[in-house]
BAKEDO-279283 format. One record per residue: x, y, z of N, C-alpha, C, O in turn. Coordinates in pm, whole numbers, padded with zeros to 5 digits, always signed. Example, Ala and Ser with C-alpha at 12.3 -4.5 7.8 and 13.67 -1.06 7.14 Angstrom:
// residues 2
+01319-00569+00780+01230-00450+00780+01320-00330+00780+01424-00332+00846/+01285-00225+00708+01367-00106+00714+01290+00003+00787+01341+00114+00804/
***
This chain:
// residues 92
-11052+03236-00605-11042+03286-00732-10902+03347-00748-10844+03334-00856/-10847+03410-00649-10715+03474-00662-10624+03413-00553-10674+03371-00448/-10494+03407-00576-10404+03371-00463-10415+03452-00343-10448+03569-00361/-10399+03419-00247-10412+03497-00120-10318+03611-00101-10340+03697-00016/-10206+03613-00185-10111+03712-00192-10130+03817-00290-10053+03912-00307/-10234+03793-00352-10281+03879-00470-10342+04007-00450-10428+04002-00362/-10327+04124-00504-10390+04250-00492-10537+04236-00494-10607+04315-00430/-10589+04137-00566-10726+04112-00599-10779+04020-00484-10901+04008-00475/-10710+03965-00410-10761+03867-00305-10886+03908-00218-10977+03829-00191/-10880+04044-00176-10993+04071-00072-11096+04154-00149-11180+04215-00082/-11098+04163-00280-11204+04214-00364-11313+04134-00366-11289+04014-00351/-11443+04172-00384-11556+04089-00411-11581+04063-00552-11597+04155-00633/-11585+03945-00582-11615+03924-00726-11765+03951-00730-11828+03968-00626/-11825+03954-00857-11952+03982-00891-11972+03901-01053-11880+03864-01125/-12108+03890-01077-12132+03796-01204-12193+03912-01303-12271+03999-01265/-12151+03899-01410-12190+03970-01526-12244+03889-01648-12170+03806-01700/-12373+03910-01695-12442+03847-01812-12377+03907-01950-12393+04026-01976/-12315+03836-02023-12258+03882-02157-12382+03907-02239-12496+03875-02204/-12347+03973-02363-12472+03982-02449-12510+03844-02514-12627+03824-02547/-12413+03747-02533-12436+03612-02583-12526+03514-02473-12576+03405-02496/-12528+03582-02362-12589+03496-02262-12516+03437-02141-12562+03404-02032/-12378+03433-02192-12286+03354-02079-12277+03461-01967-12288+03582-01984/-12252+03389-01838-12244+03435-01722-12093+03428-01672-12035+03320-01664/-12031+03551-01638-11879+03543-01624-11870+03615-01497-11942+03711-01472/-11782+03567-01415-11746+03618-01285-11628+03745-01307-11535+03737-01387/-11648+03836-01237-11537+03958-01264-11512+04024-01153-11581+03995-01055/-11413+04123-01140-11391+04190-01011-11356+04333-01054-11314+04348-01168/-11369+04446-00968-11331+04549-00993-11178+04578-01012-11099+04514-00942/-11130+04669-01103-11002+04700-01108-10943+04743-00961-11001+04820-00884/-10822+04683-00938-10755+04745-00814-10737+04899-00840-10711+04961-00943/-10759+04943-00703-10733+05097-00687-10600+05104-00602-10607+05081-00481/-10496+05130-00653-10393+05157-00572-10382+05259-00455-10417+05375-00478/-10341+05227-00340-10344+05326-00240-10268+05442-00282-10196+05437-00382/-10281+05548-00211-10192+05675-00220-10043+05629-00219-10007+05524-00165/-09965+05706-00277-09823+05697-00282-09770+05615-00182-09791+05657-00068/-09703+05506-00191-09652+05426-00073-09517+05482-00032-09442+05534-00115/-09485+05472+00101-09352+05512+00142-09262+05436+00087-09294+05318+00076/-09131+05474+00039-09014+05406-00036-08912+05374+00054-08885+05458+00140/-08849+05265+00048-08746+05225+00119-08623+05291+00037-08525+05337+00096/-08635+05292-00096-08516+05339-00177-08560+05313-00329-08677+05292-00361/-08459+05316-00415-08482+05279-00552-08390+05193-00595-08284+05169-00539/-08439+05137-00719-08330+05005-00764-08313+05082-00903-08411+05133-00957/-08185+05089-00957-08153+05132-01085-08162+05025-01182-08084+04929-01180/-08240+05036-01254-08291+04935-01372-08166+04898-01448-08092+04987-01489/-08136+04761-01470-08026+04702-01548-08090+04614-01647-08205+04571-01639/-08002+04591-01745-08050+04485-01864-08089+04353-01794-08020+04299-01708/-08192+04312-01834-08240+04175-01784-08309+04168-01650-08331+04061-01592/-08343+04294-01601-08422+04310-01474-08547+04297-01498-08597+04364-01589/-08624+04208-01423-08768+04177-01437-08827+04197-01311-08768+04161-01209/-08954+04259-01306-09029+04270-01176-09036+04152-01084-09033+04173-00963/-09045+04032-01129-09073+03914-01059-08921+03883-00984-08913+03832-00873/-08813+03920-01056-08672+03910-00988-08658+04028-00895-08615+04005-00782/-08684+04130-00923-08677+04245-00838-08773+04219-00714-08724+04255-00607/-08895+04167-00708-08966+04147-00599-08909+04029-00518-08912+04028-00395/-08853+03923-00596-08787+03823-00515-08674+03872-00423-08664+03840-00304/-08592+03951-00490-08489+04027-00436-08526+04107-00304-08489+04077-00191/-08599+04204-00337-08638+04318-00227-08752+04281-00121-08752+04320-00004/-08855+04195-00184-08977+04155-00119-08964+04017-00069-09039+03984+00023/-08880+03932-00116-08869+03785-00084-08971+03717-00119-09008+03621-00051/-09041+03760-00244-09137+03684-00298-09178+03719-00445-09247+03820-00461/-09148+03657-00536-09147+03701-00698-09287+03729-00733-09318+03807-00823/-09386+03653-00650-09541+03702-00695-09587+03821-00629-09709+03841-00620/-09501+03904-00579-09531+04039-00500-09487+04155-00597-09485+04274-00565/-09455+04105-00717-09435+04222-00816-09515+04342-00825-09469+04454-00849/-09654+04310-00800-09750+04399-00801-09731+04499-00690-09785+04607-00714/-09661+04490-00563-09629+04576-00484-09525+04681-00538-09516+04796-00495/-09449+04630-00636-09350+04731-00698-09438+04826-00791-09411+04946-00802/-09536+04770-00853-09627+04866-00937-09705+04960-00846-09720+05079-00875/-09749+04911-00749-09821+04996-00650-09733+05108-00603-09763+05227-00611/-09616+05055-00550-09525+05171-00509-09492+05280-00596-09459+05391-00553/-09501+05248-00732-09462+05327-00854-09575+05395-00929-09569+05455-01037/-09685+05373-00844-09822+05442-00900-09870+05405-01033-09913+05494-01106/-09865+05266-01077-09888+05216-01199-09964+05077-01170-09921+05000-01084/-10068+05051-01238-10160+04930-01220-10083+04801-01293-10102+04687-01252/-10010+04826-01386-09966+04722-01464-09791+04726-01478-09724+04827-01501/-09748+04612-01461-09593+04579-01486-09545+04648-01612-09447+04722-01608/-09602+04628-01709-09542+04688-01850-09497+04835-01851-09406+04880-01921/-09587+04918-01747-09566+05040-01759-09433+05087-01679-09394+05204-01684/-09367+04987-01606-09248+05010-01530-09112+04982-01633-08999+05022-01607/-09149+04909-01747-09046+04855-01828-08946+04963-01853-08827+04941-01832/-08989+05081-01897-08917+05198-01958-08854+05287-01844-08780+05379-01878/-08877+05266-01720-08846+05346-01608-08692+05321-01577-08662+05201-01569/-08600+05403-01560-08469+05366-01527-08462+05347-01378-08361+05291-01335/-08560+05386-01287-08551+05390-01154-08680+05301-01098-08789+05335-01143/-08678+05217-01027-08806+05144-00966-08801+05165-00825-08712+05115-00756/-08895+05239-00776-08909+05256-00610-08958+05124-00562-09052+05056-00604/-08852+05100-00439-08903+04971-00362-08970+05013-00234-08928+05097-00154/-09081+04942-00226-09180+04992-00104-09099+04957+00036-09025+04859+00043/-09120+05037+00132-09075+05026+00246-09148+04913+00327-09271+04904+00325/-09070+04830+00396-09103+04738+00483-09135+04601+00390-09213+04518+00437/-09086+04581+00281-09106+04475+00204-09243+04423+00196-09335+04477+00134/-09250+04305+00270-09370+04236+00248-09466+04327+00345-09586+04301+00356/
***
């Protein structure tokens, strides 16, 4: 259901029956671990996107969610206004 490097890969999915009778598969929201140790900070510049920063610092653009976890937010959009982005220690 999720890519192997997704933050949701190890969560157990479950089914829910909607009011209209449809059965859908769902998963619980990711709960970020306690504040991750940081290697440092990236000063945000015009045109920076989390996938590009993840490619640069974590060697994989799909790991943008690790930047979110390192900065205590579940969604990438919450980092758009931050002037500094914490980079998790250890990369991958």
